[in-house]
C-alpha positions in Angstrom: -19.8 0.9 6.9 -21.9 -1.9 5.4 -24.4 -3.8 7.5 -22.6 -7.0 7.0 -19.3 -5.6 8.4 -21.1 -4.0 11.3 -22.8 -7.3 12.1 -19.5 -9.1 12.0 -17.8 -6.5 14.3 -20.7 -6.7 16.7 -20.5 -10.5 16.9 -16.7 -10.3 17.5 -17.4 -7.8 20.3 -19.8 -10.3 21.9 -17.3 -13.1 21.7 -14.6 -10.9 23.3 -16.9 -10.0 26.1 -17.7 -13.6 26.7 -14.0 -14.6 26.7 -13.2 -11.9 29.2 -15.6 -13.4 31.7 -13.4 -16.5 32.1 -11.1 -16.3 35.1 -8.1 -17.5 33.1 -6.9 -17.6 29.5 -6.7 -21.4 29.6 -10.3 -21.7 30.7 -11.4 -19.5 27.8 -9.3 -21.5 25.3 -10.8 -24.8 26.6 -14.2 -23.3 26.1 -13.4 -22.3 22.5 -12.0 -25.7 21.7 -15.2 -27.3 23.0 -17.5 -25.0 21.2 -15.7 -24.8 17.9 -14.0 -28.2 17.6 -10.9 -26.4 16.4 -7.5 -27.2 17.7 -6.1 -25.8 20.9 -3.5 -23.9 18.9 -6.1 -22.3 16.6 -8.3 -21.3 19.6 -5.2 -19.9 21.4 -4.3 -17.8 18.4 -7.9 -16.6 18.0 -8.1 -15.7 21.7 -4.9 -13.7 21.6 -6.1 -11.8 18.5 -9.6 -11.0 19.9 -8.3 -9.9 23.3 -5.9 -7.4 21.7 -8.6 -5.8 19.5 -9.9 -2.4 20.8 -13.4 -2.3 19.5 -13.9 1.1 21.1 -11.9 2.9 18.5 -13.9 4.4 15.7 -13.7 2.5 12.4 -14.6 4.4 9.4 
């Protein structure tokens, strides 16, 4: 796996861990909207995708 892809995956893991610390989905989405200036719909979709990803599986 290239260094660039590994760095991107590591960053996504960090974001997922951060989002999982919020007590509710809505709080996490509000945080994403505030930090990214993206729409609530975009942040909601991103949240749903990130939370579903299992980064513990081996990617080769």
